[in-house]
Kinemage of the C-alpha trace (Angstrom):
@kinemage 1
@onewidth
@group {chain A} dominant
@subgroup {mainchain}
@vectorlist {calphas} color= white
{ca met a 1} P 109.855 122.648 109.723
{ca his a 2} L 108.219 121.886 106.405
{ca glu a 3} L 109.144 118.163 107.124
{ca cys a 4} L 107.453 118.212 110.259
{ca ala a 5} L 104.302 119.800 109.091
{ca leu a 6} L 103.772 117.215 106.696
{ca met a 7} L 104.496 114.548 108.929
{ca gln a 8} L 102.154 115.900 111.483
{ca asp a 9} L 99.118 116.221 108.471
{ca leu a 10} L 99.974 112.619 107.031
{ca met a 11} L 99.633 111.202 110.641
{ca arg a 12} L 96.811 112.874 111.408
{ca glu a 13} L 95.224 111.332 108.189
{ca ile a 14} L 96.223 108.015 108.592
{ca glu a 15} L 95.060 107.814 112.326
{ca asp a 16} L 91.229 109.367 111.165
{ca val a 17} L 91.077 106.697 108.515
{ca ala a 18} L 92.068 104.028 110.420
{ca arg a 19} L 89.718 105.002 113.499
{ca ala a 20} L 86.752 105.554 110.680
{ca asp a 21} L 87.632 101.806 109.912
{ca asn a 22} L 87.781 100.734 113.776
{ca ala a 23} L 90.953 99.091 113.188
{ca leu a 24} L 93.499 97.587 115.965
{ca arg a 25} L 96.227 98.693 114.209
{ca val a 26} L 97.791 99.903 110.761
{ca thr a 27} L 100.292 97.366 109.262
{ca arg a 28} L 101.329 99.130 106.218
{ca ile a 29} L 100.985 102.502 104.650
{ca glu a 30} L 102.165 103.641 100.798
{ca val a 31} L 103.058 107.130 100.160
{ca arg a 32} L 104.089 109.114 97.017
{ca leu a 33} L 106.718 111.889 98.302
{ca gly a 34} L 106.376 115.041 96.365
{ca ala a 35} L 109.501 116.113 94.143
{ca leu a 36} L 109.794 119.075 96.165
{ca ser a 37} L 108.855 117.408 99.801
{ca his a 38} L 112.523 117.888 100.799
{ca phe a 39} L 111.917 113.567 101.372
{ca thr a 40} L 113.910 110.570 99.815
{ca pro a 41} L 112.421 107.521 100.651
{ca glu a 42} L 114.865 106.278 103.330
{ca his a 43} L 114.695 109.926 104.883
{ca phe a 44} L 110.682 109.815 105.243
{ca arg a 45} L 110.698 106.265 106.893
{ca glu a 46} L 113.005 108.058 109.238
{ca his a 47} L 110.608 110.655 110.079
{ca phe a 48} L 107.793 108.002 109.865
{ca val a 49} L 109.298 105.827 112.765
{ca asp a 50} L 109.639 109.043 115.295
{ca ala a 51} L 105.922 110.606 114.056
{ca ser a 52} L 104.341 107.319 114.415
{ca gln a 53} L 105.506 106.484 118.108
{ca gly a 54} L 102.506 105.868 120.012
{ca thr a 55} L 99.922 106.011 117.579
{ca leu a 56} L 97.994 102.822 115.516
{ca ala a 57} L 100.724 103.458 112.816
{ca glu a 58} L 103.436 102.335 115.008
{ca gly a 59} L 105.416 99.611 113.615
{ca ala a 60} L 103.760 100.302 110.087
{ca thr a 61} L 105.569 98.787 106.835
{ca val a 62} L 106.273 101.986 104.979
{ca ala a 63} L 106.529 101.969 101.028
{ca ala a 64} L 107.620 105.260 99.482
{ca arg a 65} L 108.113 106.582 96.375
{ca leu a 66} L 109.591 109.854 95.159
{ca ala a 67} L 107.499 111.475 92.542
{ca thr a 68} L 109.700 113.406 89.624
{ca ser a 69} L 107.337 115.673 88.482
{ca leu a 70} L 107.568 119.501 89.285
{ca asp a 71} L 104.652 120.421 87.899
{ca asp a 72} L 102.590 118.081 90.130
{ca pro a 73} L 99.925 119.959 92.192
{ca asn a 74} L 101.649 117.874 95.167
{ca ala a 75} L 105.015 118.436 94.648
{ca thr a 76} L 105.792 120.126 97.880
{ca gly a 77} L 103.604 117.238 99.547
{ca val a 78} L 103.473 113.665 100.918
{ca val a 79} L 100.110 111.717 99.520
{ca leu a 80} L 98.714 109.051 101.113
{ca glu a 81} L 98.360 106.375 98.570
{ca ser a 82} L 96.949 103.366 100.837
{ca ile a 83} L 96.677 102.477 104.270
{ca glu a 84} L 96.406 98.681 105.137
{ca val a 85} L 94.987 97.853 108.943
{ca glu a 86} L 94.346 95.089 111.566
{ca leu a 87} L 90.479 94.817 112.141
{ca pro a 88} L 89.215 93.218 115.169
{ca glu a 89} L 87.862 89.803 114.378
{ca glu a 90} L 84.546 89.568 114.117
{ca val a 91} L 82.641 87.906 117.240
{ca gly a 92} L 79.680 85.353 116.117
{ca gly a 93} L 78.958 81.793 115.458
């Protein structure tokens, strides 16, 4: 259940950022997986595919790296390091 809670929190954060930018969709995210998060990059990507279905992040590319420090305050979590979005083209002349 820990993984599900982490994914829900992350998806909420991604959606909030995308909506604040008036994004059409999220094209790429970069995350840091805590050493104690119970994720490998591959495992995280599988969870992301499921969690992002029906959201602005569906189909986004995922760059995930596993941190090694057990002393990191985020060792049990997932940190969103960057997000790339597709914005509506500006209308004008």
